[in-house]
Backbone of each chain as nested JSON, in Angstrom:
{
  "chains": [
    {"id": "A", "residues": [
      {"number": 1, "name": "UNK", "atoms": {"N": [56.718, 98.314, 47.514], "CA": [57.456, 97.254, 46.834], "C": [56.462, 96.103, 46.486]}},
      {"number": 2, "name": "UNK", "atoms": {"N": [56.479, 95.684, 45.213], "CA": [55.647, 94.541, 44.782], "C": [56.417, 93.44, 44.365]}},
      {"number": 3, "name": "UNK", "atoms": {"N": [55.991, 92.223, 44.597], "CA": [56.744, 90.997, 44.11], "C": [56.251, 90.634, 42.735]}},
      {"number": 4, "name": "UNK", "atoms": {"N": [57.052, 90.156, 41.933], "CA": [56.551, 89.71, 40.566], "C": [55.54, 88.599, 40.694]}},
      {"number": 5, "name": "UNK", "atoms": {"N": [55.625, 87.84, 41.75], "CA": [54.678, 86.727, 41.882], "C": [53.289, 87.32, 42.215]}},
      {"number": 6, "name": "UNK", "atoms": {"N": [53.247, 88.412, 42.806], "CA": [51.828, 88.988, 43.138], "C": [51.153, 89.444, 41.868]}},
      {"number": 7, "name": "UNK", "atoms": {"N": [51.95, 90.07, 40.929], "CA": [51.432, 90.56, 39.653], "C": [51.047, 89.362, 38.811]}},
      {"number": 8, "name": "UNK", "atoms": {"N": [51.973, 88.405, 38.785], "CA": [51.721, 87.205, 38.059], "C": [50.428, 86.491, 38.501]}},
      {"number": 9, "name": "UNK", "atoms": {"N": [50.138, 86.364, 39.745], "CA": [48.93, 85.648, 40.1], "C": [47.621, 86.469, 39.829]}},
      {"number": 10, "name": "UNK", "atoms": {"N": [47.69, 87.772, 39.992], "CA": [46.63, 88.666, 39.666], "C": [46.148, 88.509, 38.149]}},
      {"number": 11, "name": "UNK", "atoms": {"N": [47.215, 88.585, 37.349], "CA": [47.021, 88.516, 35.852], "C": [46.597, 87.148, 35.439]}},
      {"number": 12, "name": "UNK", "atoms": {"N": [47.131, 86.171, 36.03], "CA": [46.809, 84.803, 35.7], "C": [45.319, 84.473, 36.033]}},
      {"number": 13, "name": "UNK", "atoms": {"N": [44.986, 84.944, 37.295], "CA": [43.494, 84.829, 37.667], "C": [42.587, 85.482, 36.72]}},
      {"number": 14, "name": "UNK", "atoms": {"N": [42.954, 86.664, 36.195], "CA": [42.093, 87.421, 35.388], "C": [41.994, 86.819, 33.991]}},
      {"number": 15, "name": "UNK", "atoms": {"N": [43.08, 86.212, 33.614], "CA": [43.137, 85.773, 32.208], "C": [43.475, 84.246, 32.277]}},
      {"number": 16, "name": "UNK", "atoms": {"N": [42.414, 83.358, 32.58], "CA": [42.73, 82.03, 32.625], "C": [43.112, 81.374, 31.328]}},
      {"number": 17, "name": "UNK", "atoms": {"N": [44.073, 80.442, 31.413], "CA": [44.544, 79.878, 30.194], "C": [45.468, 80.714, 29.348]}},
      {"number": 18, "name": "UNK", "atoms": {"N": [46.098, 81.79, 30.066], "CA": [46.986, 82.668, 29.279], "C": [48.38, 82.355, 29.729]}},
      {"number": 19, "name": "UNK", "atoms": {"N": [49.359, 82.859, 28.846], "CA": [50.739, 82.768, 29.285], "C": [51.139, 84.228, 29.761]}},
      {"number": 20, "name": "UNK", "atoms": {"N": [51.682, 84.168, 30.99], "CA": [52.005, 85.346, 31.647], "C": [53.45, 85.473, 32.015]}},
      {"number": 21, "name": "UNK", "atoms": {"N": [54.201, 86.504, 31.579], "CA": [55.577, 86.713, 32.044], "C": [55.671, 88.05, 32.685]}},
      {"number": 22, "name": "UNK", "atoms": {"N": [56.186, 88.034, 33.935], "CA": [56.365, 89.363, 34.643], "C": [57.854, 89.517, 34.856]}},
      {"number": 23, "name": "UNK", "atoms": {"N": [58.369, 90.711, 34.704], "CA": [59.77, 90.973, 34.882], "C": [59.924, 92.201, 35.735]}},
      {"number": 24, "name": "UNK", "atoms": {"N": [60.708, 92.244, 36.802], "CA": [61.104, 93.375, 37.519], "C": [62.244, 94.005, 36.817]}},
      {"number": 25, "name": "UNK", "atoms": {"N": [61.994, 95.157, 36.188], "CA": [62.935, 95.645, 35.197], "C": [64.123, 96.378, 35.929]}},
      {"number": 26, "name": "UNK", "atoms": {"N": [64.009, 96.779, 37.172], "CA": [65.018, 97.514, 37.864], "C": [65.489, 96.842, 39.174]}},
      {"number": 27, "name": "UNK", "atoms": {"N": [64.796, 95.777, 39.574], "CA": [65.087, 95.074, 40.762], "C": [64.708, 95.841, 42.014]}},
      {"number": 28, "name": "UNK", "atoms": {"N": [63.837, 96.857, 41.778], "CA": [63.42, 97.703, 42.889], "C": [61.889, 97.581, 43.266]}},
      {"number": 29, "name": "UNK", "atoms": {"N": [61.336, 96.543, 42.556], "CA": [59.899, 96.239, 42.897], "C": [58.94, 97.31, 42.56]}},
      {"number": 30, "name": "UNK", "atoms": {"N": [59.276, 98.161, 41.625], "CA": [58.252, 99.235, 41.217], "C": [58.245, 99.481, 39.784]}},
      {"number": 31, "name": "UNK", "atoms": {"N": [59.147, 98.889, 38.971], "CA": [59.191, 98.99, 37.544], "C": [59.009, 97.654, 36.933]}},
      {"number": 32, "name": "UNK", "atoms": {"N": [57.941, 97.415, 36.214], "CA": [57.696, 96.049, 35.689], "C": [57.384, 96.038, 34.23]}},
      {"number": 33, "name": "UNK", "atoms": {"N": [57.715, 94.904, 33.718], "CA": [57.128, 94.559, 32.375], "C": [56.178, 93.357, 32.477]}},
      {"number": 34, "name": "UNK", "atoms": {"N": [55.008, 93.51, 31.902], "CA": [54.128, 92.342, 31.935], "C": [53.691, 91.92, 30.547]}},
      {"number": 35, "name": "UNK", "atoms": {"N": [54.007, 90.634, 30.195], "CA": [53.643, 90.228, 28.877], "C": [52.536, 89.151, 29.05]}},
      {"number": 36, "name": "UNK", "atoms": {"N": [51.432, 89.371, 28.378], "CA": [50.271, 88.484, 28.478], "C": [49.871, 88.068, 27.085]}},
      {"number": 37, "name": "UNK", "atoms": {"N": [49.857, 86.726, 26.908], "CA": [49.294, 86.135, 25.712], "C": [48.138, 85.405, 26.194]}},
      {"number": 38, "name": "UNK", "atoms": {"N": [46.954, 85.786, 25.58], "CA": [45.732, 85.206, 26.062], "C": [44.695, 85.085, 24.911]}},
      {"number": 39, "name": "UNK", "atoms": {"N": [43.931, 84.052, 25.006], "CA": [42.843, 83.768, 24.007], "C": [41.748, 84.916, 24.038]}},
      {"number": 40, "name": "UNK", "atoms": {"N": [41.586, 85.535, 25.235], "CA": [40.528, 86.465, 25.315], "C": [40.837, 87.754, 24.504]}},
      {"number": 41, "name": "UNK", "atoms": {"N": [42.029, 87.898, 24.052], "CA": [42.412, 89.148, 23.339], "C": [42.116, 89.043, 21.905]}},
      {"number": 42, "name": "UNK", "atoms": {"N": [41.643, 87.907, 21.478], "CA": [41.33, 87.617, 20.055], "C": [40.16, 88.644, 19.642]}},
      {"number": 43, "name": "UNK", "atoms": {"N": [40.409, 89.418, 18.561], "CA": [39.461, 90.327, 18.047], "C": [39.324, 91.665, 18.786]}},
      {"number": 44, "name": "UNK", "atoms": {"N": [40.234, 91.797, 19.843], "CA": [40.256, 93.127, 20.514], "C": [41.373, 94.012, 20.04]}},
      {"number": 45, "name": "UNK", "atoms": {"N": [41.208, 95.316, 20.167], "CA": [42.21, 96.162, 19.764], "C": [43.348, 96.206, 20.786]}},
      {"number": 46, "name": "UNK", "atoms": {"N": [44.513, 96.765, 20.465], "CA": [45.645, 96.819, 21.486], "C": [45.207, 97.587, 22.665]}},
      {"number": 47, "name": "UNK", "atoms": {"N": [44.544, 98.705, 22.323], "CA": [44.047, 99.614, 23.454], "C": [43.133, 98.82, 24.378]}},
      {"number": 48, "name": "UNK", "atoms": {"N": [42.214, 97.993, 23.858], "CA": [41.256, 97.193, 24.645], "C": [42.038, 96.271, 25.463]}},
      {"number": 49, "name": "UNK", "atoms": {"N": [43.085, 95.562, 24.828], "CA": [43.92, 94.585, 25.575], "C": [44.739, 95.256, 26.594]}},
      {"number": 50, "name": "UNK", "atoms": {"N": [45.282, 96.328, 26.413], "CA": [46.085, 96.894, 27.493], "C": [45.203, 97.464, 28.569]}},
      {"number": 51, "name": "UNK", "atoms": {"N": [44.056, 97.974, 28.236], "CA": [43.042, 98.375, 29.198], "C": [42.747, 97.302, 30.178]}},
      {"number": 52, "name": "UNK", "atoms": {"N": [42.553, 96.092, 29.632], "CA": [42.177, 94.977, 30.468], "C": [43.229, 94.63, 31.489]}},
      {"number": 53, "name": "UNK", "atoms": {"N": [44.495, 94.716, 31.028], "CA": [45.638, 94.329, 31.938], "C": [45.798, 95.501, 33.036]}},
      {"number": 54, "name": "UNK", "atoms": {"N": [45.613, 96.769, 32.611], "CA": [45.627, 97.828, 33.539], "C": [44.571, 97.613, 34.714]}},
      {"number": 55, "name": "UNK", "atoms": {"N": [43.426, 97.242, 34.265], "CA": [42.26, 97.077, 35.16], "C": [42.57, 95.938, 36.113]}},
      {"number": 56, "name": "UNK", "atoms": {"N": [43.3, 94.897, 35.707], "CA": [43.691, 93.776, 36.573], "C": [44.616, 94.246, 37.709]}},
      {"number": 57, "name": "UNK", "atoms": {"N": [45.466, 95.178, 37.349], "CA": [46.499, 95.655, 38.259], "C": [46.203, 96.838, 39.006]}},
      {"number": 58, "name": "UNK", "atoms": {"N": [44.918, 97.358, 38.834], "CA": [44.448, 98.508, 39.511], "C": [44.707, 98.552, 41.026]}},
      {"number": 59, "name": "UNK", "atoms": {"N": [44.509, 97.272, 41.692], "CA": [44.792, 97.294, 43.27], "C": [46.202, 97.609, 43.517]}},
      {"number": 60, "name": "UNK", "atoms": {"N": [47.12, 97.48, 42.482], "CA": [48.556, 97.725, 42.893], "C": [49.05, 99.052, 42.259]}},
      {"number": 61, "name": "UNK", "atoms": {"N": [48.105, 99.888, 41.829], "CA": [48.538, 100.993, 41.041], "C": [49.361, 102.015, 41.774]}},
      {"number": 62, "name": "UNK", "atoms": {"N": [49.152, 102.204, 43.035], "CA": [49.869, 103.085, 43.851], "C": [51.335, 102.673, 44.165]}},
      {"number": 63, "name": "UNK", "atoms": {"N": [51.569, 101.414, 44.057], "CA": [52.834, 100.834, 44.449], "C": [53.714, 100.645, 43.152]}},
      {"number": 64, "name": "UNK", "atoms": {"N": [53.092, 100.623, 42.005], "CA": [53.876, 100.488, 40.746], "C": [54.156, 101.755, 40.185]}},
      {"number": 65, "name": "UNK", "atoms": {"N": [55.452, 102.051, 39.994], "CA": [55.702, 103.333, 39.397], "C": [55.658, 103.385, 37.92]}},
      {"number": 66, "name": "UNK", "atoms": {"N": [56.166, 102.154, 37.31], "CA": [56.228, 102.239, 35.854], "C": [55.868, 100.791, 35.37]}},
      {"number": 67, "name": "UNK", "atoms": {"N": [55.017, 100.675, 34.349], "CA": [54.548, 99.474, 33.846], "C": [54.591, 99.355, 32.368]}},
      {"number": 68, "name": "UNK", "atoms": {"N": [55.331, 98.542, 31.803], "CA": [55.31, 98.174, 30.462], "C": [54.472, 97.044, 30.046]}},
      {"number": 69, "name": "UNK", "atoms": {"N": [53.442, 97.17, 29.145], "CA": [52.688, 96.079, 28.851], "C": [52.76, 95.541, 27.42]}},
      {"number": 70, "name": "UNK", "atoms": {"N": [52.822, 94.259, 27.208], "CA": [52.769, 93.704, 25.934], "C": [51.746, 92.649, 25.897]}},
      {"number": 71, "name": "UNK", "atoms": {"N": [50.919, 92.701, 24.9], "CA": [49.787, 91.744, 24.821], "C": [49.741, 91.122, 23.427]}},
      {"number": 72, "name": "UNK", "atoms": {"N": [49.239, 89.899, 23.389], "CA": [48.981, 89.176, 22.077], "C": [47.9, 88.193, 22.219]}},
      {"number": 73, "name": "UNK", "atoms": {"N": [47.009, 88.048, 21.233], "CA": [46.062, 86.988, 21.339], "C": [46.807, 85.648, 21.232]}},
      {"number": 74, "name": "UNK", "atoms": {"N": [46.266, 84.765, 21.951], "CA": [46.907, 83.329, 21.924], "C": [46.204, 82.47, 20.991]}}
    ]},
    {"id": "B", "residues": [
      {"number": 1, "name": "UNK", "atoms": {"N": [34.449, 123.965, 38.295], "CA": [35.916, 123.619, 38.29], "C": [36.188, 122.516, 37.392]}},
      {"number": 2, "name": "UNK", "atoms": {"N": [35.579, 121.306, 37.567], "CA": [35.998, 120.167, 36.724], "C": [35.495, 120.367, 35.327]}},
      {"number": 3, "name": "UNK", "atoms": {"N": [34.393, 121.085, 35.163], "CA": [33.811, 121.324, 33.827], "C": [34.801, 122.152, 33.002]}},
      {"number": 4, "name": "UNK", "atoms": {"N": [35.53, 123.107, 33.703], "CA": [36.542, 123.972, 33.029], "C": [37.715, 123.125, 32.643]}},
      {"number": 5, "name": "UNK", "atoms": {"N": [38.123, 122.24, 33.496], "CA": [39.251, 121.338, 33.187], "C": [38.98, 120.425, 31.999]}},
      {"number": 6, "name": "UNK", "atoms": {"N": [37.745, 119.928, 31.926], "CA": [37.328, 119.126, 30.787], "C": [37.355, 119.919, 29.483]}},
      {"number": 7, "name": "UNK", "atoms": {"N": [36.874, 121.168, 29.575], "CA": [36.876, 121.966, 28.314], "C": [38.409, 122.255, 27.918]}},
      {"number": 8, "name": "UNK", "atoms": {"N": [39.236, 122.604, 28.953], "CA": [40.704, 122.713, 28.726], "C": [41.269, 121.509, 28.153]}},
      {"number": 9, "name": "UNK", "atoms": {"N": [40.926, 120.289, 28.569], "CA": [41.502, 119.085, 27.964], "C": [41.016, 118.864, 26.523]}},
      {"number": 10, "name": "UNK", "atoms": {"N": [39.693, 119.176, 26.311], "CA": [39.222, 119.073, 25.031], "C": [39.936, 119.956, 24.024]}},
      {"number": 11, "name": "UNK", "atoms": {"N": [40.182, 121.166, 24.406], "CA": [40.771, 122.121, 23.523], "C": [42.251, 121.731, 23.265]}},
      {"number": 12, "name": "UNK", "atoms": {"N": [42.929, 121.071, 24.274], "CA": [44.247, 120.595, 24.032], "C": [44.268, 119.479, 23.134]}},
      {"number": 13, "name": "UNK", "atoms": {"N": [43.334, 118.589, 23.2], "CA": [43.287, 117.369, 22.409], "C": [43.151, 117.786, 20.932]}},
      {"number": 14, "name": "UNK", "atoms": {"N": [42.324, 118.849, 20.778], "CA": [42.163, 119.243, 19.358], "C": [43.012, 120.437, 18.863]}},
      {"number": 15, "name": "UNK", "atoms": {"N": [44.086, 120.693, 19.723], "CA": [44.987, 121.764, 19.351], "C": [45.781, 121.573, 18.129]}},
      {"number": 16, "name": "UNK", "atoms": {"N": [45.996, 120.22, 17.754], "CA": [46.877, 119.866, 16.616], "C": [46.403, 118.447, 16.111]}},
      {"number": 17, "name": "UNK", "atoms": {"N": [46.992, 118.052, 15.035], "CA": [46.606, 116.749, 14.433], "C": [47.206, 115.638, 15.428]}},
      {"number": 18, "name": "UNK", "atoms": {"N": [48.323, 115.894, 15.984], "CA": [48.924, 114.984, 16.879], "C": [49.175, 115.687, 18.238]}},
      {"number": 19, "name": "UNK", "atoms": {"N": [48.734, 115.084, 19.327], "CA": [48.902, 115.699, 20.653], "C": [49.395, 114.652, 21.626]}},
      {"number": 20, "name": "UNK", "atoms": {"N": [50.475, 115.138, 22.42], "CA": [50.832, 114.21, 23.485], "C": [50.679, 114.813, 24.8]}},
      {"number": 21, "name": "UNK", "atoms": {"N": [50.173, 114.096, 25.808], "CA": [50.09, 114.633, 27.174], "C": [51.209, 113.875, 27.812]}},
      {"number": 22, "name": "UNK", "atoms": {"N": [52.151, 114.56, 28.3], "CA": [53.418, 113.864, 28.778], "C": [54.001, 114.482, 30.107]}},
      {"number": 23, "name": "UNK", "atoms": {"N": [54.868, 113.782, 30.729], "CA": [55.585, 114.327, 31.868], "C": [56.797, 115.155, 31.374]}},
      {"number": 24, "name": "UNK", "atoms": {"N": [56.767, 116.449, 31.556], "CA": [57.874, 117.256, 31.084], "C": [57.539, 117.733, 29.635]}},
      {"number": 25, "name": "UNK", "atoms": {"N": [58.601, 118.219, 28.982], "CA": [58.503, 118.805, 27.682], "C": [59.266, 117.881, 26.706]}},
      {"number": 26, "name": "UNK", "atoms": {"N": [59.018, 118.049, 25.413], "CA": [59.807, 117.252, 24.405], "C": [61.314, 117.461, 24.579]}},
      {"number": 27, "name": "UNK", "atoms": {"N": [61.639, 118.762, 24.914], "CA": [63.078, 119.033, 25.119], "C": [63.625, 118.467, 26.375]}},
      {"number": 28, "name": "UNK", "atoms": {"N": [62.795, 118.333, 27.329], "CA": [63.21, 117.842, 28.65], "C": [62.087, 116.848, 29.349]}},
      {"number": 29, "name": "UNK", "atoms": {"N": [62.069, 115.819, 28.758], "CA": [61.071, 114.803, 29.289], "C": [61.375, 114.352, 30.702]}},
      {"number": 30, "name": "UNK", "atoms": {"N": [60.419, 114.133, 31.536], "CA": [60.671, 113.813, 32.938], "C": [60.358, 112.395, 33.255]}},
      {"number": 31, "name": "UNK", "atoms": {"N": [60.308, 111.522, 32.249], "CA": [59.905, 110.149, 32.418], "C": [60.36, 109.345, 31.132]}},
      {"number": 32, "name": "UNK", "atoms": {"N": [60.934, 108.123, 31.323], "CA": [61.369, 107.381, 30.304], "C": [60.403, 107.049, 29.164]}},
      {"number": 33, "name": "UNK", "atoms": {"N": [59.109, 106.74, 29.657], "CA": [58.052, 106.473, 28.751], "C": [57.75, 107.727, 27.904]}},
      {"number": 34, "name": "UNK", "atoms": {"N": [57.645, 108.825, 28.444], "CA": [57.394, 110.08, 27.747], "C": [58.556, 110.444, 26.731]}},
      {"number": 35, "name": "UNK", "atoms": {"N": [59.776, 110.21, 27.187], "CA": [60.885, 110.411, 26.374], "C": [60.893, 109.582, 25.076]}},
      {"number": 36, "name": "UNK", "atoms": {"N": [60.477, 108.205, 25.355], "CA": [60.489, 107.319, 24.15], "C": [59.302, 107.702, 23.213]}},
      {"number": 37, "name": "UNK", "atoms": {"N": [58.201, 108.074, 23.745], "CA": [57.003, 108.435, 22.916], "C": [57.465, 109.777, 22.116]}},
      {"number": 38, "name": "UNK", "atoms": {"N": [58.063, 110.729, 22.683], "CA": [58.475, 111.928, 21.887], "C": [59.416, 111.468, 20.752]}},
      {"number": 39, "name": "UNK", "atoms": {"N": [60.386, 110.686, 21.074], "CA": [61.416, 110.212, 20.127], "C": [60.592, 109.503, 18.886]}},
      {"number": 40, "name": "UNK", "atoms": {"N": [59.684, 108.751, 19.198], "CA": [58.913, 108.049, 18.133], "C": [58.145, 109.097, 17.242]}},
      {"number": 41, "name": "UNK", "atoms": {"N": [57.486, 110.021, 18.024], "CA": [56.615, 111.033, 17.24], "C": [57.609, 111.849, 16.371]}},
      {"number": 42, "name": "UNK", "atoms": {"N": [58.728, 112.322, 16.915], "CA": [59.621, 113.022, 16.067], "C": [60.154, 112.344, 14.908]}},
      {"number": 43, "name": "UNK", "atoms": {"N": [60.246, 110.883, 15.016], "CA": [60.747, 110.176, 13.893], "C": [59.698, 110.18, 12.689]}},
      {"number": 44, "name": "UNK", "atoms": {"N": [58.492, 110.581, 12.908], "CA": [57.466, 110.537, 11.914], "C": [57.713, 111.782, 10.945]}},
      {"number": 45, "name": "UNK", "atoms": {"N": [58.453, 112.695, 11.522], "CA": [58.73, 113.976, 10.675], "C": [57.651, 115.034, 10.71]}},
      {"number": 46, "name": "UNK", "atoms": {"N": [56.57, 114.827, 11.49], "CA": [55.431, 115.724, 11.647], "C": [55.554, 116.485, 12.943]}},
      {"number": 47, "name": "UNK", "atoms": {"N": [55.032, 117.707, 12.901], "CA": [54.963, 118.376, 14.176], "C": [53.847, 117.817, 15.081]}},
      {"number": 48, "name": "UNK", "atoms": {"N": [54.028, 118.055, 16.319], "CA": [52.928, 117.64, 17.292], "C": [52.925, 118.639, 18.477]}},
      {"number": 49, "name": "UNK", "atoms": {"N": [51.767, 118.695, 19.153], "CA": [51.521, 119.578, 20.197], "C": [51.712, 118.732, 21.504]}},
      {"number": 50, "name": "UNK", "atoms": {"N": [52.444, 119.375, 22.461], "CA": [52.605, 118.629, 23.71], "C": [52.158, 119.375, 24.952]}},
      {"number": 51, "name": "UNK", "atoms": {"N": [51.587, 118.575, 25.898], "CA": [51.009, 119.211, 27.079], "C": [51.78, 118.594, 28.334]}},
      {"number": 52, "name": "UNK", "atoms": {"N": [52.477, 119.387, 29.061], "CA": [53.182, 118.998, 30.262], "C": [52.181, 118.754, 31.423]}},
      {"number": 53, "name": "UNK", "atoms": {"N": [51.845, 117.497, 31.78], "CA": [50.927, 117.252, 32.909], "C": [51.562, 117.54, 34.218]}},
      {"number": 54, "name": "UNK", "atoms": {"N": [52.837, 117.682, 34.32], "CA": [53.455, 117.98, 35.6], "C": [53.201, 119.369, 35.837]}},
      {"number": 55, "name": "UNK", "atoms": {"N": [53.049, 120.234, 34.868], "CA": [52.86, 121.693, 35.051], "C": [51.394, 121.965, 35.062]}},
      {"number": 56, "name": "UNK", "atoms": {"N": [50.593, 120.978, 34.737], "CA": [49.155, 121.121, 34.72], "C": [48.37, 119.987, 35.591]}},
      {"number": 57, "name": "UNK", "atoms": {"N": [48.585, 120.2, 36.92], "CA": [47.996, 118.937, 37.762], "C": [46.487, 118.81, 37.588]}},
      {"number": 58, "name": "UNK", "atoms": {"N": [45.712, 119.896, 37.151], "CA": [44.319, 119.722, 37.022], "C": [44.079, 118.698, 35.809]}},
      {"number": 59, "name": "UNK", "atoms": {"N": [44.929, 118.866, 34.723], "CA": [44.77, 118.016, 33.595], "C": [45.142, 116.596, 33.954]}},
      {"number": 60, "name": "UNK", "atoms": {"N": [46.325, 116.471, 34.652], "CA": [46.8, 115.321, 35.129], "C": [45.806, 114.379, 35.87]}},
      {"number": 61, "name": "UNK", "atoms": {"N": [45.049, 115.133, 36.764], "CA": [43.99, 114.431, 37.611], "C": [42.818, 114.051, 36.743]}},
      {"number": 62, "name": "UNK", "atoms": {"N": [42.54, 114.903, 35.764], "CA": [41.207, 114.68, 35.089], "C": [41.26, 113.842, 33.759]}},
      {"number": 63, "name": "UNK", "atoms": {"N": [42.346, 113.936, 33.103], "CA": [42.495, 113.206, 31.743], "C": [42.142, 111.798, 31.745]}},
      {"number": 64, "name": "UNK", "atoms": {"N": [42.758, 111.06, 32.779], "CA": [42.391, 109.662, 32.747], "C": [40.869, 109.34, 32.753]}},
      {"number": 65, "name": "UNK", "atoms": {"N": [40.142, 110.123, 33.422], "CA": [38.667, 109.922, 33.412], "C": [38.077, 110.312, 32.037]}},
      {"number": 66, "name": "UNK", "atoms": {"N": [38.605, 111.42, 31.39], "CA": [38.037, 111.818, 30.154], "C": [38.398, 110.843, 29.059]}},
      {"number": 67, "name": "UNK", "atoms": {"N": [39.635, 110.433, 29.023], "CA": [40.088, 109.533, 27.931], "C": [39.886, 108.033, 28.306]}},
      {"number": 68, "name": "UNK", "atoms": {"N": [39.633, 107.74, 29.561], "CA": [39.399, 106.406, 29.931], "C": [40.692, 105.537, 29.822]}},
      {"number": 69, "name": "UNK", "atoms": {"N": [41.794, 106.267, 30.043], "CA": [43.153, 105.521, 29.97], "C": [43.917, 105.962, 31.277]}},
      {"number": 70, "name": "UNK", "atoms": {"N": [44.474, 105.023, 31.991], "CA": [44.973, 105.313, 33.326], "C": [46.363, 105.994, 33.494]}},
      {"number": 71, "name": "UNK", "atoms": {"N": [47.188, 105.833, 32.412], "CA": [48.627, 106.153, 32.568], "C": [49.013, 107.294, 31.548]}},
      {"number": 72, "name": "UNK", "atoms": {"N": [50.281, 107.858, 31.848], "CA": [50.856, 108.844, 30.828], "C": [52.141, 108.314, 30.369]}},
      {"number": 73, "name": "UNK", "atoms": {"N": [52.555, 108.648, 29.172], "CA": [51.877, 109.609, 28.265], "C": [50.689, 109.084, 27.583]}},
      {"number": 74, "name": "UNK", "atoms": {"N": [49.888, 109.95, 27.03], "CA": [48.749, 109.559, 26.195], "C": [48.928, 110.39, 24.878]}},
      {"number": 75, "name": "UNK", "atoms": {"N": [48.72, 109.613, 23.792], "CA": [48.917, 110.142, 22.441], "C": [47.491, 110.237, 21.749]}},
      {"number": 76, "name": "UNK", "atoms": {"N": [47.267, 111.425, 21.191], "CA": [45.964, 111.483, 20.333], "C": [46.379, 111.836, 18.973]}},
      {"number": 77, "name": "UNK", "atoms": {"N": [45.612, 111.167, 18.037], "CA": [45.732, 111.59, 16.632], "C": [44.378, 112.006, 16.086]}},
      {"number": 78, "name": "UNK", "atoms": {"N": [44.31, 113.192, 15.609], "CA": [42.988, 113.761, 15.22], "C": [41.918, 113.602, 16.288]}},
      {"number": 79, "name": "UNK", "atoms": {"N": [42.297, 113.964, 17.442], "CA": [41.349, 113.962, 18.585], "C": [40.968, 112.594, 19.193]}},
      {"number": 80, "name": "UNK", "atoms": {"N": [41.676, 111.536, 18.661], "CA": [41.35, 110.127, 19.082], "C": [42.504, 109.582, 19.689]}},
      {"number": 81, "name": "UNK", "atoms": {"N": [42.313, 109.036, 21.046], "CA": [43.385, 108.418, 21.727], "C": [43.866, 107.15, 20.967]}},
      {"number": 82, "name": "UNK", "atoms": {"N": [45.186, 107.028, 20.728], "CA": [45.63, 105.831, 20.145], "C": [46.34, 105.034, 21.129]}},
      {"number": 83, "name": "UNK", "atoms": {"N": [46.666, 105.521, 22.344], "CA": [47.235, 104.689, 23.399], "C": [48.361, 105.447, 24.193]}},
      {"number": 84, "name": "UNK", "atoms": {"N": [49.094, 104.577, 24.973], "CA": [50.316, 105.156, 25.711], "C": [51.614, 104.793, 24.88]}},
      {"number": 85, "name": "UNK", "atoms": {"N": [52.631, 104.838, 25.677], "CA": [53.927, 104.643, 24.925], "C": [54.141, 103.145, 24.493]}},
      {"number": 86, "name": "UNK", "atoms": {"N": [53.653, 102.171, 25.194], "CA": [53.785, 100.772, 24.666], "C": [53.065, 100.593, 23.265]}},
      {"number": 87, "name": "UNK", "atoms": {"N": [51.915, 101.181, 23.179], "CA": [51.096, 100.917, 21.89], "C": [51.807, 101.798, 20.877]}},
      {"number": 88, "name": "UNK", "atoms": {"N": [52.215, 102.981, 21.169], "CA": [52.914, 103.84, 20.179], "C": [54.069, 103.032, 19.648]}},
      {"number": 89, "name": "UNK", "atoms": {"N": [54.961, 102.48, 20.604], "CA": [56.062, 101.802, 20.226], "C": [55.769, 100.607, 19.26]}},
      {"number": 90, "name": "UNK", "atoms": {"N": [54.686, 99.904, 19.628], "CA": [54.277, 98.686, 18.888], "C": [53.795, 99.151, 17.509]}},
      {"number": 91, "name": "UNK", "atoms": {"N": [53.007, 100.198, 17.426], "CA": [52.586, 100.683, 16.093], "C": [53.729, 101.117, 15.205]}},
      {"number": 92, "name": "UNK", "atoms": {"N": [54.721, 101.687, 15.946], "CA": [55.881, 102.24, 15.231], "C": [56.655, 101.061, 14.584]}},
      {"number": 93, "name": "UNK", "atoms": {"N": [56.904, 100.029, 15.524], "CA": [57.618, 98.833, 15.017], "C": [56.822, 98.139, 13.926]}},
      {"number": 94, "name": "UNK", "atoms": {"N": [55.583, 98.11, 14.03], "CA": [54.833, 97.382, 12.936], "C": [54.664, 98.24, 11.715]}},
      {"number": 95, "name": "UNK", "atoms": {"N": [55.233, 99.413, 11.742], "CA": [55.039, 100.28, 10.554], "C": [53.676, 100.902, 10.358]}},
      {"number": 96, "name": "UNK", "atoms": {"N": [52.877, 100.937, 11.388], "CA": [51.518, 101.497, 11.322], "C": [51.348, 102.871, 11.682]}},
      {"number": 97, "name": "UNK", "atoms": {"N": [52.327, 103.365, 12.438], "CA": [52.167, 104.719, 12.945], "C": [52.412, 105.753, 11.888]}},
      {"number": 98, "name": "UNK", "atoms": {"N": [53.466, 105.716, 11.145], "CA": [53.714, 106.825, 10.174], "C": [52.563, 106.888, 9.144]}},
      {"number": 99, "name": "UNK", "atoms": {"N": [52.084, 105.887, 8.616], "CA": [50.933, 105.944, 7.66], "C": [49.64, 106.719, 8.324]}},
      {"number": 100, "name": "UNK", "atoms": {"N": [49.475, 106.274, 9.597], "CA": [48.299, 106.921, 10.293], "C": [48.493, 108.453, 10.416]}},
      {"number": 101, "name": "UNK", "atoms": {"N": [49.711, 108.854, 10.833], "CA": [49.926, 110.208, 11.102], "C": [50.125, 110.957, 9.743]}},
      {"number": 102, "name": "UNK", "atoms": {"N": [50.708, 110.369, 8.732], "CA": [50.749, 110.942, 7.351], "C": [49.366, 111.216, 6.879]}},
      {"number": 103, "name": "UNK", "atoms": {"N": [48.471, 110.217, 7.064], "CA": [47.136, 110.424, 6.486], "C": [46.359, 111.604, 7.267]}},
      {"number": 104, "name": "UNK", "atoms": {"N": [46.655, 111.726, 8.56], "CA": [46.007, 112.853, 9.306], "C": [46.515, 114.113, 8.779]}},
      {"number": 105, "name": "UNK", "atoms": {"N": [47.705, 114.212, 8.307], "CA": [48.254, 115.519, 7.786], "C": [47.808, 115.845, 6.366]}},
      {"number": 106, "name": "UNK", "atoms": {"N": [47.332, 114.76, 5.715], "CA": [46.871, 114.982, 4.303], "C": [45.463, 115.621, 4.318]}},
      {"number": 107, "name": "UNK", "atoms": {"N": [44.786, 115.559, 5.382], "CA": [43.351, 116.068, 5.394], "C": [43.315, 117.522, 5.471]}}
    ]}
  ]
}
């Protein structure tokens, strides 16, 4: 079980100055949606952006069953 | 062993213009993300090749290293990874997916 706050802080540390929204989609602490708006995404492909978010959450990957990612340059 | 799996993965990736590595089959997807991806691919009106990673644990273990993408499903167009279900959804919503797949089938 993962807390949304834990994901939020990992992502926020990795992408300073970004807007981060984390939602527990099922209330079971293992299905999440993460939305990240960050200036560092500028000029990067969606695949590169998503890969960066996956990398940030790597430490939690065995605890998260499903992850929906949305990213946008800010 | 792993060299064989890599060869197997490469031949699956190139088995058709559009290939999806998914949990379950298009008729019976075993995960919501895979189901969504199949639905989107079907909406393009083109055929696609699917590989069930639950039935192929060797591919499941090795593909993320080969493609450098950590999750499933994974969708390839003309041998090139375009992403997972979130990116597929987004390309579909932006109207970018069908032109990409249409052009693959024109070649």
